[in-house]
TISE-888168 format. One record per residue (C-alpha): x, y, z. Coordinates in steps of 0.1 Angstrom, whole numbers, padded with zeros to 4 digits, always signed. Last residue first. Layout:
<pts>
XYZ/...
</pts>
This chain:
<pts>
+0326+0306+0212/+0324+0284+0248/+0344+0289+0275/+0322+0299+0303/+0288+0286+0290/+0295+0257+0274/+0321+0250+0300/+0298+0255+0326/+0271+0232+0307/+0295+0202+0295/+0310+0197+0331/+0274+0194+0346/+0265+0166+0321/+0302+0151+0330/+0293+0151+0366/+0256+0144+0362/+0266+0116+0342/+0293+0101+0368/+0267+0108+0394/+0236+0084+0373/+0265+0060+0371/+0273+0056+0406/+0231+0062+0414/+0227+0031+0392/+0258+0008+0408/+0242+0015+0441/+0208+0003+0429/+0220-0025+0413/+0222-0039+0453/+0191-0058+0462/+0175-0044+0444/+0174-0023+0414/+0167-0051+0388/+0137-0067+0405/+0125-0034+0415/+0114-0033+0377/+0130-0002+0357/+0100+0013+0338/+0107+0056+0339/+0093+0061+0373/+0109+0027+0390/+0144+0040+0375/+0138+0079+0392/+0123+0063+0423/+0157+0039+0431/+0192+0050+0421/+0190+0085+0412/+0163+0098+0440/+0176+0070+0466/+0208+0074+0463/+0209+0114+0460/+0192+0112+0489/+0207+0092+0511/+0244+0113+0497/+0223+0147+0506/+0215+0131+0541/+0249+0123+0549/+0265+0150+0536/+0245+0168+0561/+0248+0148+0591/+0284+0142+0585/+0283+0179+0585/+0263+0183+0617/+0282+0163+0635/+0268+0178+0669/+0249+0209+0658/+0252+0240+0683/+0221+0266+0675/+0213+0264+0716/+0250+0271+0726/+0279+0254+0730/+0309+0277+0741/+0336+0272+0712/+0339+0308+0713/+0324+0311+0676/+0297+0291+0682/+0272+0302+0654/+0296+0309+0625/+0318+0281+0635/+0291+0256+0640/+0275+0263+0606/+0311+0264+0587/+0306+0221+0571/+0270+0226+0570/+0274+0262+0549/+0302+0245+0525/+0275+0221+0520/+0248+0244+0512/+0268+0260+0488/+0279+0229+0468/+0243+0220+0465/+0233+0257+0456/+0257+0253+0432/+0246+0223+0418/+0209+0229+0414/+0225+0268+0402/+0242+0251+0376/+0211+0227+0363/+0188+0260+0364/+0214+0273+0339/+0211+0249+0319/+0178+0255+0307/+0174+0225+0285/+0142+0242+0264/+0163+0276+0252/+0194+0256+0237/+0227+0267+0243/+0236+0237+0264/+0225+0213+0236/+0259+0212+0218/+0280+0208+0253/+0247+0182+0261/+0252+0162+0238/+0289+0159+0235/+0295+0152+0272/+0267+0124+0268/+0283+0111+0241/+0320+0112+0256/+0306+0096+0288/+0288+0066+0270/+0319+0059+0249/+0341+0059+0279/+0315+0031+0294/+0318+0011+0262/+0292+0014+0238/+0277-0016+0218/+0248-0028+0239/+0231+0011+0232/+0233+0009+0202/+0201-0010+0195/+0169+0014+0195/+0135+0000+0186/+0106+0021+0175/+0074+0028+0192/+0042+0018+0182/+0005+0034+0194/+0021+0074+0190/+0009+0102+0209/-0013+0130+0192/+0005+0161+0179/-0018+0195+0177/+0004+0223+0180/-0002+0241+0210/+0023+0264+0199/+0045+0259+0231/+0045+0223+0225/+0059+0226+0191/+0086+0248+0204/+0096+0220+0227/+0092+0193+0202/+0114+0213+0181/+0144+0218+0204/+0143+0182+0219/+0153+0173+0180/+0183+0202+0178/+0195+0189+0212/+0229+0173+0193/+0257+0188+0173/+0239+0224+0171/+0238+0251+0142/+0214+0237+0124/+0180+0246+0149/+0150+0223+0129/+0127+0242+0115/+0100+0269+0127/+0074+0266+0146/+0044+0273+0122/+0059+0267+0089/+0073+0237+0106/+0038+0223+0116/+0028+0230+0080/+0049+0202+0070/+0024+0176+0084/+0045+0152+0108/+0050+0117+0113/+0071+0113+0141/+0092+0079+0143/+0123+0097+0151/+0116+0127+0174/+0110+0109+0202/+0091+0103+0233/+0099+0075+0254/+0093+0039+0253/+0093+0026+0293/+0127+0006+0301/+0146+0036+0313/+0160+0066+0295/+0186+0078+0315/+0199+0056+0346/+0181+0024+0340/+0196+0029+0307/+0233+0026+0324/+0228-0001+0344/+0208-0022+0315/+0237-0015+0292/+0264-0023+0317/+0243-0056+0324/+0246-0065+0287/+0213-0071+0271/+0198-0034+0261/+0174-0025+0243/+0164+0012+0242/+0126+0016+0231/+0116+0047+0206/+0081+0063+0207/+0074+0091+0174/+0050+0123+0179/+0017+0117+0156/+0011+0142+0133/-0017+0175+0125/-0040+0160+0142/-0077+0150+0128/-0084+0119+0154/-0088+0090+0128/-0063+0099+0101/-0040+0112+0122/-0043+0078+0144/-0044+0059+0107/-0012+0075+0096/+0005+0063+0126/-0006+0031+0123/+0002+0030+0087/+0040+0039+0093/+0047+0019+0119/+0030-0014+0113/+0060-0031+0095/+0072-0021+0131/+0103+0003+0129/+0144+0001+0138/+0160+0027+0151/+0198+0033+0147/+0197+0044+0111/+0180+0074+0116/+0143+0078+0107/+0115+0109+0102/+0080+0110+0086/+0065+0137+0065/+0030+0149+0054/+0025+0176+0029/+0044+0155+0000/+0074+0168-0022/+0097+0171+0001/+0127+0189-0012/+0119+0221+0022/+0120+0192+0043/+0149+0168+0032/+0171+0198+0036/+0156+0205+0071/+0167+0169+0082/+0201+0174+0073/+0207+0204+0091/+0191+0196+0122/+0213+0164+0118/+0244+0181+0114/+0265+0187+0078/+0297+0184+0070/+0294+0176+0036/+0260+0178+0020/+0251+0155-0003/+0210+0145-0013/+0200+0115-0020/+0165+0110-0034/+0145+0079-0042/+0108+0089-0059/+0087+0056-0049/+0076+0039-0085/+0069+0005-0066/+0090-0016-0097/+0116+0014-0092/+0124+0016-0057/+0126-0017-0052/+0153-0021-0080/+0171+0004-0069/+0171-0016-0033/+0182-0048-0049/+0208-0029-0066/+0229-0021-0035/+0230+0019-0032/+0257+0043-0037/+0267+0071-0011/+0295+0097-0021/+0319+0101+0009/+0325+0132+0030/+0296+0122+0051/+0265+0141+0055/+0242+0119+0034/+0209+0130+0034/+0187+0102+0020/+0147+0108+0009/+0123+0082+0003/+0092+0093-0017/+0059+0068-0021/+0062+0059+0016/+0050+0029+0021/+0019+0012+0049/+0020-0027+0058/+0058-0024+0057/+0076-0053+0042/+0092-0040+0013/+0102-0014+0038/+0126-0040+0053/+0151-0035+0027/+0156+0006+0035/+0163+0002+0070/+0190-0032+0064/+0208-0006+0037/+0207+0020+0067/+0221-0003+0090/+0244-0016+0066/+0261+0019+0060/+0255+0027+0101/+0284-0004+0105/+0307+0012+0076/+0303+0047+0080/+0287+0075+0069/+0265+0100+0082/+0231+0098+0076/+0197+0116+0078/+0167+0096+0070/+0132+0115+0056/+0102+0094+0049/+0079+0119+0022/+0046+0103+0024/+0017+0099+0000/+0010+0059+0007/+0021+0031-0016/+0000-0003-0002/
</pts>
């Protein structure tokens, strides 16, 4: 079933990503609804050529198969190229690391037609099989599918209301656009199906930290991030510890205990902050995001909290460095 939809896929070439792109394109033949236009934006220096079976499929189904070569282009800029060159009023967005089900496009179009909305947001389920990946997932995305731009199907007129994607940032442009759409009260429904993301098992701890730093360094300039609130939060926490450390010195300068003197105030303050962080990041937030208690307990909550601490620290450093040192 061919539908008047333009599928937009940004692509940065390397061997593994190229195979994922080919797998994604080959899978379209099994979809219950097939887009009549596929737009690939290649942001790598190397030209991109496709296997003959993919080209044959698009020719047989009379799919308009477009490839744009734009060197060293960020994802937002690449998507904007696809949006501006799309011939249809409905636009679908995917990337090479997310895998849709065969009924993803048909379900999304059904929701748009049934509820007369301007689009549907995508949802992504982050898969993890390795232990470290499960700890990282519990510290961040969780096991519940979360709202994402990949998997979204949107009317082109939404971009006239909200503007295009920010082109000057490596990360955060999707969250920025989704935030603007909500700010403009655009009628976008929730998707009933979700994509699967399978890259968590293939990255190491060092790569996770690098990716976290890179993403938040670039996203710090996005209004929806509000980096200064995070900086204030950590600054206030640090200030609270300093005040607690000097509490007795301030209120008991003579060394004579009075009604304001609190024994072991520093140890108590640090312990309270530590336990609160351990509960919030190791138990409460992972549970809200769908991580089962049987995985969190009896001891994994400690590892989840430790991973969360390194990610929060990395995020803070990225925000601070972006605020004061980014040109």
